[in-house]
N, C-alpha and C positions, 0 to 999 in steps of 0.2 A: 281162473284155471282149475282143473280137477285132477285127482290123483287116480280116478277111475278110468282104467284103460278102454273099457267098453261102455258105451251109452246108447240107450234106446231114445229116440228124438220122434215125437210125432209131429206129421207134417202138416200142421195147421188144418185147412179144411179140404185138403185133397182125402178124398174117401174111398175106401176099398169097396169095389162094385157088387160084392156079396155080403160082406160083412156089415157094411153100412158105417164102420167107424173110422177114425182118421188112419191113414197109412203110417206105417211106422219105419223110420231108418235107423237101423244099428251101426254106430259108426265106431271105428277103431282109432283111438288117439295114440299114436306113434310118434316118436322124435325120428324123423327121417331126413336125409340130405343126400347130397351127391357121394359123400364119402364115409358116411357114419352110422349106415342103418344096420340094426341087428336083424338080420333076415331071419335066422330060425323063430327069434320071438315074433317078428312080423307074421309069420306063417301060422305059428301056434295061436296068436291071438285072432287072426282071421278066421281059422277053422272053429274056434271057441265061439265067435261072435254068430256064426253060421248055425249054431245049435239052438239060439233063442228063437222065439216066436216072433218074426218079422217079417217085412216086405222087400227091405234093402239092407245090404252089408256094404259098407264104403270104408275104404282105407285111403290113406293119403297118397300123394305123388313120392315116388323113390321108396315104397315099401319093401321093394325087392332090388336093392341097390347096395354096394359097398365100396370101401376104400380099396378092395382088392381088383377091381376093375369089372366091367360087364360079366355076367355068369354066361356059361357056355350054353347052346341049344339043349344038350341032355339036361343040364341043371334046370333049365326053363321047364322042359317037360315034366320034369320030377315034381317041382313046387305046382305047376297047373294040374297035373294029373290028380294030386291029392285034392285039389280044390273042387276040380270037376267031379270027382267020386262023392266028396261030402256034399255036393250041391244037389245030388239025387235026393237027398232026405229033406230038402227044404224047397218051398216054390218061392223063395225070396229071389231077386236080382242081386248078383254078386258082383261088385266092382272092387277088387283087391289091389287097389292104387295102381302104380305103374313098375313094369320091369325093365332093367337095363340087361341087354344080352347081345351076343354076336353070334351071326352065322354069316359070314361073308362081308358084312358090314356091321355098323352099329345100329342097334334098334332100342328106341324107348317107347315101349308099348302099354297101353291101356287095355284091358279086356273088360267085358261084361259077361257073366256066365249065369246061366238059367238051366235048371233041371240035367245036368251033364253037358251041356251044350255051349260053346261059345258063340254068342249072339252078338258079339261087337268087338272089333280089334281095330285099333288105329294108333300109329305112331304119332308122338307129339309133333305139332305143326304140320301133319299132313292136312290136306284138304278135309274140311268138316264133313263128316258123314251124316246120313239122315236120322232123324230121331228114332227112338225105339217106341214101340206101343207096348204099354206094360201096365195091366191092370187098369185099362181105359185111360191111362194117362200118356200123354206126349213127352218122353223123357229124352233130354240130352246130356251128353258127358264131355266136359271140356277138362284139359290138363293145364294148370296153372296159368301162366301169362296168357294163354290162348283166350282167357276170359275177359282180358282186357283188349283185345284186338277186335276189329269190326267183321266178326264172322257170325252174324245172327242166323239162326235156324229159320226156315221158312214158318210163316202161320203162327208163330209163337208157341213156346213151351209150356206145358203145366209145371214140369219140374225140371231144373237144371241142376246138375250134380258137378261140382268142381273138386277135383283131386289137385292138391297143391303144395307146394312146400315154400310158402313165402306170401300167400294171398289169404287173407281170412275173410275180406268184405267184398262179396262178388258183385259184378256189374250186372244188372237186370236187362241188358239190351234184348236179349233172346227170349225173355220170359212174357207170357202174356200178363195182362192186368188181371189179378186175382192169382196168378202163379206164384211158385216159389223158388229159390236157388240155395242150395245147401253147399256150402265149403267145408271139406275136412283138410287141414292144413298140419302137414308134419314139422315143419320148420317152428311153429309155435305150439304145438300140440293142441290145435284149436278148432272149434267148428263155429260156424254161423249159419243160421237159417233166416233168410229174407223172405219178405212178401213184396210183389209189385203190387202196390195199390194207388198207382199213379207215380207216388214216391216210393223209394225203397224203405221198407219198416223192418228193422230187426226184430224178428220175434223169439228167438233164442240164441244165445251165444256165452261162450265160456271166456271171450277174449276181452 
């Protein structure tokens, strides 16, 4: 375990197409859960992480959930708007965990944000979406136990990001040989970076 709430993780052999060095993921280690997440702290740490020189910012599942119930749509827009505005100052792909919110029905949504735009939005357990093409890498995003269901992405991923609250060791079914999976887990305040080398090899972890 680590007491540092924000960590920079080099993503192994995945290289930046212009710099030529390893891609970097900045992870936000929060204690999150269905009822006890400190949402203002989550928001503050995510915005702080976005100020670093990085390629990805990833926070865990339930980063925007509280025991008071799902947030309203105006509350969602307030938090998202601040992240969208801050994302204009970085070229990183931002995955700020998940949001629980209500508008007509319950939503548990994961977003990916790039340069002021939402480039990915999906509710937990919805049909898997197509991978994102980012910095020459095929990137997939899964929410917690989706990683343990048979929903592989076509053709294999270079990088799989798993935002979770209870899964620390990712399954690599969707990852090509030589690719990587990164979990950021709020239940254990833990992360694991694994490489698919035929068998799964843990490259880095604090768990």
